[in-house]
ZADO-1210 file (C-alpha; in nm, 4 decimals, padded with zeros to 6 digits):
<atoms>
<atom x="02.4351" y="06.4721" z="04.8217" code="MET" pos="1"/>
<atom x="02.6229" y="06.6985" z="04.5808" code="LYS" pos="2"/>
<atom x="02.4784" y="07.0018" z="04.7605" code="ARG" pos="3"/>
<atom x="02.5900" y="06.8608" z="05.0948" code="ASN" pos="4"/>
<atom x="02.9367" y="06.8136" z="04.9538" code="LEU" pos="5"/>
<atom x="02.9470" y="07.1731" z="04.8348" code="GLU" pos="6"/>
<atom x="02.8364" y="07.2945" z="05.1810" code="ASN" pos="7"/>
<atom x="03.0927" y="07.0689" z="05.3381" code="PHE" pos="8"/>
<atom x="03.3501" y="07.2089" z="05.1018" code="SER" pos="9"/>
<atom x="03.2550" y="07.5621" z="05.1958" code="LYS" pos="10"/>
<atom x="03.2694" y="07.4800" z="05.5644" code="GLN" pos="11"/>
<atom x="03.6046" y="07.3188" z="05.5116" code="SER" pos="12"/>
<atom x="03.7258" y="07.6371" z="05.3477" code="THR" pos="13"/>
<atom x="03.6041" y="07.8341" z="05.6443" code="LEU" pos="14"/>
<atom x="03.8003" y="07.5972" z="05.8631" code="ASN" pos="15"/>
<atom x="04.1048" y="07.6633" z="05.6497" code="ASN" pos="16"/>
<atom x="04.0753" y="07.3225" z="05.4753" code="ILE" pos="17"/>
<atom x="04.1361" y="07.3862" z="05.1108" code="THR" pos="18"/>
<atom x="03.9707" y="07.1692" z="04.8350" code="PHE" pos="19"/>
<atom x="04.1111" y="07.2233" z="04.4917" code="SER" pos="20"/>
<atom x="03.8728" y="07.2349" z="04.1995" code="GLU" pos="21"/>
<atom x="04.0129" y="06.9085" z="04.0551" code="SER" pos="22"/>
<atom x="03.9657" y="06.7249" z="04.3873" code="ASN" pos="23"/>
<atom x="03.6106" y="06.8475" z="04.4104" code="ARG" pos="24"/>
<atom x="03.5288" y="06.7183" z="04.0574" code="GLU" pos="25"/>
<atom x="03.6871" y="06.3786" z="04.1354" code="ARG" pos="26"/>
<atom x="03.4760" y="06.3417" z="04.4515" code="ILE" pos="27"/>
<atom x="03.1586" y="06.4449" z="04.2677" code="ASN" pos="28"/>
<atom x="03.2294" y="06.1851" z="03.9942" code="LYS" pos="29"/>
<atom x="03.2719" y="05.9057" z="04.2475" code="ARG" pos="30"/>
<atom x="02.9489" y="06.0008" z="04.4205" code="VAL" pos="31"/>
<atom x="02.7652" y="06.0047" z="04.0867" code="SER" pos="32"/>
<atom x="02.8983" y="05.6590" z="03.9936" code="ASN" pos="33"/>
<atom x="02.7946" y="05.5259" z="04.3335" code="HIS" pos="34"/>
<atom x="02.4384" y="05.6478" z="04.2802" code="LYS" pos="35"/>
<atom x="02.4172" y="05.4871" z="03.9341" code="LYS" pos="36"/>
<atom x="02.5417" y="05.1493" z="04.0485" code="GLY" pos="37"/>
<atom x="02.3495" y="05.1454" z="04.3682" code="GLY" pos="38"/>
<atom x="02.0467" y="04.9704" z="04.2283" code="LEU" pos="39"/>
<atom x="02.2618" y="04.6963" z="04.0723" code="PHE" pos="40"/>
<atom x="02.4557" y="04.6525" z="04.3910" code="VAL" pos="41"/>
<atom x="02.1341" y="04.6192" z="04.5923" code="ILE" pos="42"/>
<atom x="01.9401" y="04.3810" z="04.3576" code="TRP" pos="43"/>
<atom x="02.2130" y="04.1760" z="04.1878" code="ASN" pos="44"/>
<atom x="02.2668" y="03.9346" z="04.4833" code="PRO" pos="45"/>
<atom x="01.8918" y="03.8697" z="04.5017" code="LYS" pos="46"/>
<atom x="01.8665" y="03.7966" z="04.1301" code="ILE" pos="47"/>
<atom x="02.1706" y="03.5743" z="04.1488" code="LEU" pos="48"/>
<atom x="02.0258" y="03.3810" z="04.4425" code="SER" pos="49"/>
<atom x="01.6959" y="03.3293" z="04.2613" code="ALA" pos="50"/>
<atom x="01.8766" y="03.2055" z="03.9503" code="ALA" pos="51"/>
<atom x="02.0803" y="02.9581" z="04.1529" code="VAL" pos="52"/>
<atom x="01.7648" y="02.8309" z="04.3262" code="LEU" pos="53"/>
<atom x="01.5844" y="02.7801" z="03.9943" code="LEU" pos="54"/>
<atom x="01.8851" y="02.5950" z="03.8553" code="PHE" pos="55"/>
<atom x="01.9007" y="02.3629" z="04.1572" code="LEU" pos="56"/>
<atom x="01.5301" y="02.2870" z="04.1195" code="LEU" pos="57"/>
<atom x="01.5571" y="02.2233" z="03.7466" code="ALA" pos="58"/>
<atom x="01.8492" y="01.9781" z="03.7659" code="VAL" pos="59"/>
<atom x="01.6605" y="01.6804" z="03.9264" code="PRO" pos="60"/>
<atom x="01.3623" y="01.7378" z="03.6949" code="VAL" pos="61"/>
<atom x="01.5872" y="01.7237" z="03.3891" code="PHE" pos="62"/>
<atom x="01.7654" y="01.4110" z="03.5159" code="ILE" pos="63"/>
<atom x="01.4350" y="01.2316" z="03.5809" code="ALA" pos="64"/>
<atom x="01.2989" y="01.3233" z="03.2362" code="TYR" pos="65"/>
<atom x="01.6183" y="01.2153" z="03.0614" code="ASP" pos="66"/>
<atom x="01.6326" y="00.8780" z="03.2420" code="SER" pos="67"/>
<atom x="01.2660" y="00.8109" z="03.1558" code="TYR" pos="68"/>
<atom x="01.3203" y="00.8649" z="02.7832" code="ASN" pos="69"/>
<atom x="01.6534" y="00.6825" z="02.7470" code="VAL" pos="70"/>
<atom x="01.5985" y="00.3139" z="02.6515" code="LYS" pos="71"/>
<atom x="01.8198" y="00.0378" z="02.7798" code="ALA" pos="72"/>
<atom x="02.0747" y="-00.0993" z="02.5297" code="PRO" pos="73"/>
<atom x="01.9202" y="-00.3585" z="02.3034" code="GLY" pos="74"/>
<atom x="01.5621" y="-00.2453" z="02.3724" code="THR" pos="75"/>
<atom x="01.3667" y="-00.2575" z="02.0439" code="PRO" pos="76"/>
<atom x="01.1906" y="00.0542" z="01.9289" code="GLU" pos="77"/>
<atom x="00.8137" y="00.0348" z="01.9531" code="GLU" pos="78"/>
<atom x="00.6052" y="00.1704" z="01.6713" code="THR" pos="79"/>
<atom x="00.2476" y="00.2980" z="01.6967" code="PRO" pos="80"/>
<atom x="-00.0258" y="00.0385" z="01.6733" code="ASN" pos="81"/>
<atom x="00.2108" y="-00.2402" z="01.7804" code="THR" pos="82"/>
<atom x="00.0166" y="-00.5584" z="01.8529" code="ILE" pos="83"/>
<atom x="00.1604" y="-00.7589" z="02.1402" code="LYS" pos="84"/>
<atom x="00.0881" y="-01.1229" z="02.2054" code="GLY" pos="85"/>
<atom x="00.0840" y="-01.4386" z="01.9943" code="PRO" pos="86"/>
<atom x="00.0382" y="-01.3908" z="01.6225" code="THR" pos="87"/>
<atom x="-00.2698" y="-01.5699" z="01.4899" code="PRO" pos="88"/>
<atom x="-00.1916" y="-01.8629" z="01.2633" code="GLU" pos="89"/>
<atom x="-00.2424" y="-01.7712" z="00.8983" code="ALA" pos="90"/>
<atom x="-00.4299" y="-02.0238" z="00.6865" code="THR" pos="91"/>
<atom x="-00.4816" y="-02.0257" z="00.3097" code="PRO" pos="92"/>
<atom x="-00.8358" y="-01.9742" z="00.1935" code="LEU" pos="93"/>
<atom x="-00.8653" y="-02.3208" z="00.0379" code="GLN" pos="94"/>
<atom x="-00.6582" y="-02.6391" z="00.0057" code="PRO" pos="95"/>
<atom x="-00.4679" y="-02.6908" z="-00.3216" code="PRO" pos="96"/>
<atom x="-00.6988" y="-02.9704" z="-00.4352" code="VAL" pos="97"/>
<atom x="-00.5464" y="-03.0353" z="-00.7783" code="ARG" pos="98"/>
<atom x="-00.1875" y="-03.0263" z="-00.6569" code="GLU" pos="99"/>
<atom x="-00.2537" y="-03.2642" z="-00.3666" code="LEU" pos="100"/>
<atom x="-00.4432" y="-03.5056" z="-00.5921" code="GLU" pos="101"/>
<atom x="-00.1608" y="-03.5073" z="-00.8445" code="ARG" pos="102"/>
<atom x="00.0900" y="-03.5918" z="-00.5688" code="LYS" pos="103"/>
<atom x="-00.1372" y="-03.8648" z="-00.4333" code="TYR" pos="104"/>
<atom x="-00.1865" y="-04.0280" z="-00.7742" code="ARG" pos="105"/>
<atom x="00.1808" y="-04.0096" z="-00.8711" code="ASN" pos="106"/>
<atom x="00.3024" y="-04.1488" z="-00.5403" code="PHE" pos="107"/>
<atom x="00.0956" y="-04.4653" z="-00.5782" code="ILE" pos="108"/>
<atom x="00.0930" y="-04.5142" z="-00.9554" code="ASN" pos="109"/>
<atom x="00.4299" y="-04.3804" z="-01.0722" code="ASN" pos="110"/>
<atom x="00.6901" y="-04.5376" z="-00.8454" code="GLN" pos="111"/>
<atom x="01.0030" y="-04.6494" z="-01.0260" code="GLU" pos="112"/>
<atom x="01.0194" y="-05.0313" z="-01.0302" code="THR" pos="113"/>
<atom x="01.2202" y="-05.3223" z="-01.1662" code="THR" pos="114"/>
<atom x="01.0773" y="-05.5798" z="-01.4074" code="ASP" pos="115"/>
<atom x="00.9225" y="-05.7770" z="-01.1199" code="ASN" pos="116"/>
<atom x="00.7471" y="-05.4637" z="-00.9768" code="MET" pos="117"/>
<atom x="00.9994" y="-05.4128" z="-00.6981" code="LYS" pos="118"/>
<atom x="01.0423" y="-05.0517" z="-00.5890" code="LEU" pos="119"/>
<atom x="01.3796" y="-04.9015" z="-00.6679" code="VAL" pos="120"/>
<atom x="01.3888" y="-04.6128" z="-00.4186" code="GLU" pos="121"/>
<atom x="01.2330" y="-04.7841" z="-00.1137" code="TYR" pos="122"/>
<atom x="01.3339" y="-05.0902" z="00.0845" code="ASN" pos="123"/>
<atom x="01.0625" y="-05.0857" z="00.3520" code="THR" pos="124"/>
<atom x="00.7003" y="-04.9774" z="00.3867" code="LYS" pos="125"/>
<atom x="00.7985" y="-04.7428" z="00.6671" code="GLU" pos="126"/>
<atom x="01.0145" y="-04.5459" z="00.4258" code="GLU" pos="127"/>
<atom x="00.7172" y="-04.5170" z="00.1927" code="LEU" pos="128"/>
<atom x="00.4893" y="-04.4036" z="00.4744" code="ILE" pos="129"/>
<atom x="00.7356" y="-04.1338" z="00.5877" code="ASN" pos="130"/>
<atom x="00.7426" y="-03.9732" z="00.2433" code="ASP" pos="131"/>
<atom x="00.3699" y="-04.0224" z="00.1837" code="PHE" pos="132"/>
<atom x="00.2950" y="-03.8481" z="00.5139" code="ALA" pos="133"/>
<atom x="00.4407" y="-03.5231" z="00.3796" code="GLU" pos="134"/>
<atom x="00.1046" y="-03.4463" z="00.2154" code="PHE" pos="135"/>
<atom x="-00.1260" y="-03.7220" z="00.3510" code="VAL" pos="136"/>
<atom x="-00.2342" y="-03.7824" z="00.7091" code="ASN" pos="137"/>
<atom x="-00.0052" y="-04.0509" z="00.8553" code="ARG" pos="138"/>
<atom x="-00.2856" y="-04.2940" z="00.9405" code="ASP" pos="139"/>
<atom x="-00.4231" y="-04.2611" z="00.5879" code="LEU" pos="140"/>
<atom x="-00.0723" y="-04.2986" z="00.4439" code="ALA" pos="141"/>
<atom x="-00.0238" y="-04.6261" z="00.6317" code="ARG" pos="142"/>
<atom x="-00.3646" y="-04.7537" z="00.5189" code="GLU" pos="143"/>
<atom x="-00.2946" y="-04.6838" z="00.1513" code="LYS" pos="144"/>
<atom x="00.0595" y="-04.8235" z="00.1627" code="VAL" pos="145"/>
<atom x="-00.0732" y="-05.1450" z="00.3122" code="ASP" pos="146"/>
<atom x="-00.3351" y="-05.1601" z="00.0344" code="THR" pos="147"/>
<atom x="-00.1154" y="-05.0950" z="-00.2682" code="PHE" pos="148"/>
<atom x="00.2285" y="-05.2274" z="-00.1611" code="PHE" pos="149"/>
<atom x="00.3666" y="-05.5381" z="00.0058" code="ARG" pos="150"/>
<atom x="00.6953" y="-05.5842" z="00.1829" code="GLU" pos="151"/>
<atom x="00.9173" y="-05.8963" z="00.1743" code="THR" pos="152"/>
<atom x="01.2730" y="-05.9754" z="00.2707" code="ASP" pos="153"/>
<atom x="01.3701" y="-05.8745" z="-00.0831" code="SER" pos="154"/>
<atom x="01.2110" y="-05.5311" z="-00.0662" code="GLY" pos="155"/>
<atom x="00.8811" y="-05.3549" z="-00.1381" code="VAL" pos="156"/>
<atom x="00.6596" y="-05.4525" z="-00.4308" code="PHE" pos="157"/>
<atom x="00.3502" y="-05.3040" z="-00.5954" code="ILE" pos="158"/>
<atom x="00.0277" y="-05.5001" z="-00.5444" code="VAL" pos="159"/>
<atom x="-00.1731" y="-05.5413" z="-00.8660" code="GLY" pos="160"/>
<atom x="-00.5077" y="-05.3999" z="-00.7512" code="THR" pos="161"/>
<atom x="-00.5801" y="-05.1667" z="-01.0387" code="GLY" pos="162"/>
<atom x="-00.4740" y="-04.8516" z="-00.8521" code="GLY" pos="163"/>
<atom x="-00.6613" y="-04.6038" z="-00.6328" code="PRO" pos="164"/>
<atom x="-00.9802" y="-04.4151" z="-00.7113" code="THR" pos="165"/>
<atom x="-00.8735" y="-04.0572" z="-00.7780" code="THR" pos="166"/>
<atom x="-01.0339" y="-03.7219" z="-00.8476" code="LEU" pos="167"/>
<atom x="-01.0888" y="-03.6071" z="-01.2055" code="PHE" pos="168"/>
<atom x="-00.9885" y="-03.2404" z="-01.1673" code="PRO" pos="169"/>
<atom x="-01.1004" y="-03.1530" z="-01.5210" code="GLU" pos="170"/>
<atom x="-01.4574" y="-03.2578" z="-01.4354" code="LYS" pos="171"/>
<atom x="-01.7054" y="-03.0968" z="-01.1996" code="ASN" pos="172"/>
<atom x="-01.6618" y="-03.1444" z="-00.8275" code="PHE" pos="173"/>
<atom x="-01.7947" y="-02.9727" z="-00.5174" code="ILE" pos="174"/>
<atom x="-01.5619" y="-02.8126" z="-00.2639" code="LEU" pos="175"/>
<atom x="-01.7346" y="-02.7621" z="00.0711" code="GLU" pos="176"/>
<atom x="-01.5969" y="-02.5700" z="00.3679" code="LYS" pos="177"/>
<atom x="-01.6415" y="-02.7491" z="00.6998" code="VAL" pos="178"/>
<atom x="-01.4452" y="-02.4859" z="00.8946" code="ASN" pos="179"/>
<atom x="-01.1451" y="-02.2655" z="00.8243" code="LYS" pos="180"/>
<atom x="-00.9081" y="-02.5619" z="00.8698" code="LYS" pos="181"/>
<atom x="-01.1146" y="-02.8361" z="00.7088" code="GLN" pos="182"/>
<atom x="-01.2587" y="-02.8765" z="00.3592" code="TYR" pos="183"/>
<atom x="-01.4229" y="-03.1628" z="00.1740" code="GLU" pos="184"/>
<atom x="-01.4378" y="-03.2419" z="-00.1971" code="VAL" pos="185"/>
<atom x="-01.7203" y="-03.4518" z="-00.3425" code="VAL" pos="186"/>
<atom x="-01.7299" y="-03.5850" z="-00.6973" code="GLN" pos="187"/>
<atom x="-01.9588" y="-03.8382" z="-00.8586" code="GLU" pos="188"/>
<atom x="-01.8003" y="-04.0592" z="-01.1216" code="GLN" pos="189"/>
<atom x="-01.9221" y="-04.3276" z="-01.3602" code="GLU" pos="190"/>
<atom x="-01.6956" y="-04.6292" z="-01.4133" code="LYS" pos="191"/>
<atom x="-01.7470" y="-04.9308" z="-01.6333" code="GLU" pos="192"/>
<atom x="-01.6420" y="-05.1884" z="-01.3751" code="MET" pos="193"/>
<atom x="-01.7915" y="-05.0377" z="-01.0602" code="THR" pos="194"/>
<atom x="-02.0718" y="-04.8228" z="-01.1957" code="GLY" pos="195"/>
<atom x="-02.1587" y="-04.4892" z="-01.0378" code="ASN" pos="196"/>
<atom x="-01.9538" y="-04.3907" z="-00.7356" code="ILE" pos="197"/>
<atom x="-01.9148" y="-04.0912" z="-00.5074" code="ARG" pos="198"/>
<atom x="-01.5611" y="-03.9964" z="-00.4100" code="LEU" pos="199"/>
<atom x="-01.5241" y="-03.7882" z="-00.0929" code="SER" pos="200"/>
<atom x="-01.1875" y="-03.6403" z="00.0076" code="ILE" pos="201"/>
<atom x="-01.1257" y="-03.4506" z="00.3319" code="THR" pos="202"/>
<atom x="-00.8453" y="-03.1955" z="00.3816" code="TYR" pos="203"/>
<atom x="-00.7068" y="-03.0619" z="00.7084" code="HIS" pos="204"/>
<atom x="-00.4756" y="-02.7662" z="00.7675" code="TYR" pos="205"/>
<atom x="-00.2126" y="-02.8398" z="01.0328" code="LYS" pos="206"/>
<atom x="00.1419" y="-02.7247" z="01.1076" code="ASN" pos="207"/>
<atom x="00.1376" y="-02.4763" z="00.8227" code="GLY" pos="208"/>
<atom x="00.0209" y="-02.7037" z="00.5414" code="LYS" pos="209"/>
<atom x="-00.2826" y="-02.8730" z="00.3924" code="TRP" pos="210"/>
<atom x="-00.2946" y="-03.2538" z="00.3944" code="LYS" pos="211"/>
<atom x="-00.5360" y="-03.5179" z="00.2723" code="ILE" pos="212"/>
<atom x="-00.6834" y="-03.6645" z="00.5901" code="SER" pos="213"/>
<atom x="-00.9471" y="-03.9029" z="00.4579" code="ASN" pos="214"/>
<atom x="-01.0734" y="-04.0614" z="00.1353" code="ARG" pos="215"/>
<atom x="-01.3993" y="-04.2507" z="00.0978" code="ASN" pos="216"/>
<atom x="-01.5736" y="-04.4163" z="-00.1992" code="VAL" pos="217"/>
<atom x="-01.9474" y="-04.4864" z="-00.1967" code="ASP" pos="218"/>
<atom x="-02.1035" y="-04.7118" z="-00.4627" code="ASN" pos="219"/>
<atom x="-02.4158" y="-04.5324" z="-00.5861" code="LEU" pos="220"/>
<atom x="-02.5219" y="-04.8199" z="-00.8149" code="SER" pos="221"/>
<atom x="-02.6163" y="-05.0381" z="-00.5173" code="ASN" pos="222"/>
<atom x="-02.8269" y="-04.7671" z="-00.3576" code="GLN" pos="223"/>
<atom x="-03.2087" y="-04.7908" z="-00.4038" code="PRO" pos="224"/>
</atoms>
């Protein structure tokens, strides 16, 4: 193109059109700059269009990804290995035999009374049964209250029966597992008045605690 310009310049001179040397250099410089920027001028709109298209395609993808990962307010964070569903009820390995027997013995034998054996803290059998049922099955609590206490218009009194047969925790006894929520204790005892006996005590686990559910005494002296 520069050569064409020089020829054109020569022809112009022949036609009495005069190009100064400075004008010729200015024209050559503009032509050179046009050649250098030509590639950018041709490709820049294409690159720009492609970039815009990629951006438009990326926007909905980003929005969908962001909405998927954002939790709703108040949503608890989940940790790996999270177990969903009802939690299994935890049960102790064994009932607290000695503690329950101590409570049972004290409740019947160690009530505070007046000189005539009237209970100080209770006015009715039902009040006794309610407290007894904290660690003894309610049916058993009612049975034992009826055996060892009597109720009159004046209040509740202890019946002189000699007291209940209780476990000797310092002596040998057998603790047998019936299932994970039921155990049984068996102990053979020798008494002067009744002879040899077998005491059996059953424990049940319910509502988060162990309770005495049954007590039975067998007289071994009368057995063949």
